[in-house]
C-alpha positions as CSV (number, residue, x, y, z in Angstrom):
1,L,-139.8,133.6,0.1
2,P,-140.2,137.0,-1.7
3,T,-137.5,138.4,0.6
4,Y,-135.3,135.6,-0.1
5,L,-135.7,136.0,-3.9
6,S,-135.3,139.5,-4.0
7,K,-132.2,139.2,-1.9
8,I,-130.5,136.8,-4.6
9,G,-131.7,138.9,-7.3
10,M,-134.0,136.5,-8.8
11,P,-137.1,137.8,-10.9
12,F,-140.1,136.2,-9.7
13,R,-143.9,136.1,-10.0
14,I,-145.8,134.5,-7.0
15,V,-149.2,133.1,-8.2
16,E,-151.8,132.9,-5.6
17,Q,-155.1,130.9,-6.2
18,D,-157.6,129.4,-3.8
19,T,-157.5,125.9,-4.8
20,Y,-158.0,124.5,-1.1
21,S,-161.7,125.7,-1.1
22,V,-162.2,123.7,-4.3
23,V,-160.6,120.7,-3.0
24,K,-162.5,120.7,0.3
25,R,-165.8,121.3,-1.7
26,V,-165.4,118.4,-3.9
27,I,-163.4,115.8,-1.9
28,A,-165.5,114.1,0.7
29,D,-164.2,114.4,4.3
30,G,-161.6,111.6,5.2
31,K,-160.6,111.2,1.4
32,T,-157.4,112.1,0.1
33,T,-157.1,115.4,-1.4
34,C,-153.7,114.9,-3.4
35,S,-154.8,113.9,-6.9
36,L,-157.2,116.8,-7.3
37,C,-154.9,119.2,-5.6
38,S,-152.1,118.3,-8.0
39,R,-154.4,118.7,-11.0
40,L,-155.6,122.2,-10.0
41,R,-152.2,123.4,-9.4
42,R,-150.9,121.9,-12.7
43,G,-153.5,123.8,-14.4
44,V,-152.5,127.0,-12.8
45,L,-149.0,126.3,-13.7
46,Y,-149.8,125.7,-17.4
47,R,-152.0,128.9,-17.6
48,V,-149.3,131.1,-16.1
49,A,-146.5,129.4,-18.3
50,S,-148.5,130.4,-21.4
51,E,-149.1,134.0,-20.0
52,L,-145.4,134.4,-19.5
53,G,-144.6,132.7,-23.0
54,A,-142.4,130.0,-21.1
55,T,-141.6,126.8,-23.0
56,K,-140.5,124.8,-20.1
57,I,-142.0,124.2,-16.5
58,A,-139.4,122.9,-13.9
59,L,-140.9,120.9,-11.0
60,G,-139.0,120.0,-7.9
61,H,-139.6,116.1,-7.7
62,H,-136.5,114.3,-6.6
63,R,-135.4,110.6,-7.0
64,D,-137.3,109.3,-4.0
65,D,-140.5,111.0,-5.2
66,I,-140.1,109.1,-8.4
67,L,-139.6,105.7,-6.6
68,E,-142.6,106.4,-4.3
69,T,-144.8,107.1,-7.2
70,L,-143.5,103.9,-8.9
71,F,-144.6,101.9,-5.9
72,L,-147.9,103.7,-5.5
73,N,-148.9,103.0,-9.2
74,M,-147.9,99.4,-8.7
75,F,-149.6,98.7,-5.4
76,Y,-152.8,100.8,-5.9
77,G,-153.0,101.5,-9.7
78,G,-151.9,98.3,-11.3
79,K,-149.6,100.2,-13.6
80,L,-145.6,100.1,-14.0
81,K,-145.3,103.9,-14.1
82,A,-143.3,106.6,-12.4
83,M,-142.5,110.1,-13.2
84,P,-139.9,110.8,-15.9
85,P,-137.2,113.7,-15.7
86,K,-138.7,115.2,-19.0
87,L,-142.1,114.9,-20.7
88,I,-144.6,116.8,-22.7
89,S,-147.4,118.6,-20.6
90,D,-151.0,117.4,-20.4
91,D,-152.1,120.3,-22.8
92,G,-149.3,119.7,-25.2
93,K,-148.1,123.1,-25.1
94,H,-145.0,122.7,-22.6
95,I,-142.0,120.6,-21.9
96,V,-141.9,119.7,-18.0
97,I,-138.6,119.0,-16.6
98,R,-137.5,117.5,-13.1
99,P,-133.9,119.0,-12.7
100,L,-133.6,117.1,-9.3
101,A,-134.7,113.7,-10.7
102,Y,-131.4,112.0,-9.9
103,C,-131.1,113.5,-6.5
104,K,-131.6,111.7,-3.2
105,E,-134.2,113.5,-0.9
106,K,-131.7,113.3,2.1
107,D,-129.0,115.1,0.1
108,L,-131.5,117.7,-0.8
109,E,-132.5,118.1,2.8
110,T,-128.7,118.4,3.9
111,Y,-128.0,121.0,1.1
112,A,-131.1,123.2,1.9
113,G,-130.0,123.3,5.4
114,L,-126.6,124.2,4.7
115,V,-127.7,127.3,2.3
116,D,-130.5,128.2,4.6
117,F,-133.2,127.8,1.9
118,P,-136.6,129.0,3.0
119,I,-138.9,126.0,3.3
120,I,-142.6,126.3,2.5
121,P,-144.8,123.7,4.0
122,C,-148.0,122.6,2.2
123,N,-150.4,122.6,5.2
124,L,-153.1,120.8,3.1
125,C,-151.2,117.7,2.6
126,G,-149.5,117.8,6.1
127,S,-153.1,117.8,7.6
128,Q,-153.8,114.6,6.2
129,K,-153.3,111.4,8.1
130,N,-152.4,107.9,6.7
131,L,-151.4,109.0,3.3
132,Q,-150.4,106.1,1.2
133,R,-147.5,108.2,-0.2
134,Q,-146.2,108.5,3.5
135,V,-146.6,104.8,4.1
136,I,-144.5,104.1,1.0
137,K,-141.9,106.6,1.9
138,E,-141.6,105.1,5.4
139,M,-141.1,101.7,3.7
140,M,-138.5,103.0,1.5
141,Q,-136.7,104.9,4.6
142,L,-136.6,101.3,6.3
143,W,-135.1,99.7,3.1
144,D,-132.5,102.4,2.9
145,K,-131.5,101.9,6.5
146,K,-131.3,98.1,6.5
147,F,-130.1,97.6,3.0
148,P,-127.8,100.5,1.8
149,G,-127.6,100.9,-1.9
150,R,-131.3,99.4,-2.6
151,L,-132.8,102.6,-3.5
152,E,-130.1,103.4,-5.9
153,T,-130.4,99.9,-7.6
154,M,-134.2,100.3,-7.8
155,F,-133.8,103.6,-9.4
156,R,-131.3,102.3,-12.0
157,S,-134.1,99.7,-12.9
158,L,-136.1,102.5,-14.2
159,Q,-133.5,103.2,-16.8
160,N,-132.8,99.5,-17.7
161,I,-136.5,98.1,-18.9
162,Q,-136.7,94.8,-20.6
163,L,-140.1,94.8,-22.2
164,S,-139.5,91.2,-23.6
165,H,-139.6,89.9,-20.0
166,L,-142.8,91.8,-18.7
167,A,-146.3,91.0,-19.9
168,D,-147.6,94.2,-21.7
169,T,-148.7,92.9,-25.2
170,S,-149.3,96.4,-26.4
171,R,-145.7,97.3,-25.7
172,Y,-144.3,94.0,-27.0
173,D,-145.4,91.8,-29.9
174,F,-145.6,88.4,-28.1
175,V,-148.3,87.1,-30.5
176,N,-146.0,87.1,-33.4
177,L,-142.8,85.6,-31.6
178,K,-141.3,83.0,-33.6
179,P,-138.2,80.8,-33.5
180,Q,-135.2,82.5,-34.9
181,G,-132.7,79.6,-35.5
182,Q,-129.9,81.7,-34.2
183,P,-129.2,83.6,-30.8
184,F,-132.0,86.1,-29.9
185,K,-131.2,89.2,-27.7
186,D,-134.6,88.9,-26.2
187,G,-134.3,85.2,-25.3
188,D,-134.7,83.2,-22.3
189,T,-132.0,84.5,-20.2
190,A,-134.7,85.3,-17.6
191,F,-134.8,81.6,-16.7
192,D,-131.1,81.4,-15.9
193,E,-129.7,82.0,-12.5
194,E,-128.1,85.4,-12.0
195,T,-125.5,86.6,-9.9
196,F,-126.0,89.9,-8.6
197,E,-123.0,92.2,-8.1
198,P,-123.2,94.3,-4.8
199,T,-123.5,98.0,-5.0
200,I,-120.6,100.3,-4.1
201,E,-122.8,101.1,-1.1
202,E,-123.2,97.6,0.0
203,M,-119.5,96.9,-0.3
204,L,-118.5,99.9,1.7
205,T,-121.2,99.1,4.5
206,P,-119.6,96.8,7.2
207,T,-121.6,93.7,8.0
208,T,-122.9,93.0,11.6
209,E,-120.0,90.8,12.4
210,E,-117.4,93.4,11.2
211,T,-119.3,96.1,13.3
212,E,-119.2,93.9,16.5
213,S,-115.5,93.1,15.9
214,L,-114.6,96.9,15.5
215,S,-116.7,97.7,18.5
216,G,-114.8,94.9,20.6
């Protein structure tokens, strides 16, 4: 990595800190280390950002990471929560941005190969088996293969939230709802039968019958 950054003329500072020993000491064998590892590395990032006088911290999460986090929180945390493209850091001193939030993982992999980026694997994560995030990733990859366009539609839903048709009483005032006597923007359209338009990807993907006809 230092060779690559020097080659392209990019100023850099690489911070090395032994978070691995801390994680292995605190987390019992067989337990997932991701949560603690993430918090430790985030703390290091915040500290170094303050030392550098940086106001923004850019992270490399992509669209698929965000969707995976959404499902992890739904399946195991009981929360409707993902990762936003922009937020205030835990310490309140920095803005965290995710410039790749709208990019597909497979597109980033293709581009990284084309420009020959140096890839630095995380052996700590790679050494763990049966990670729930990996299970979610495989589920999404299967959906993407069987139903092209589904991931795009799911990601759009994160940008089109209808609080009146969920069930969080702290986010929507269900208690004080009263008849309006006129059309209401948060009305009962959720009970109406909806016709979902196919995505561009779905329209461009041939059906099984079309594929067999072409191959015949």
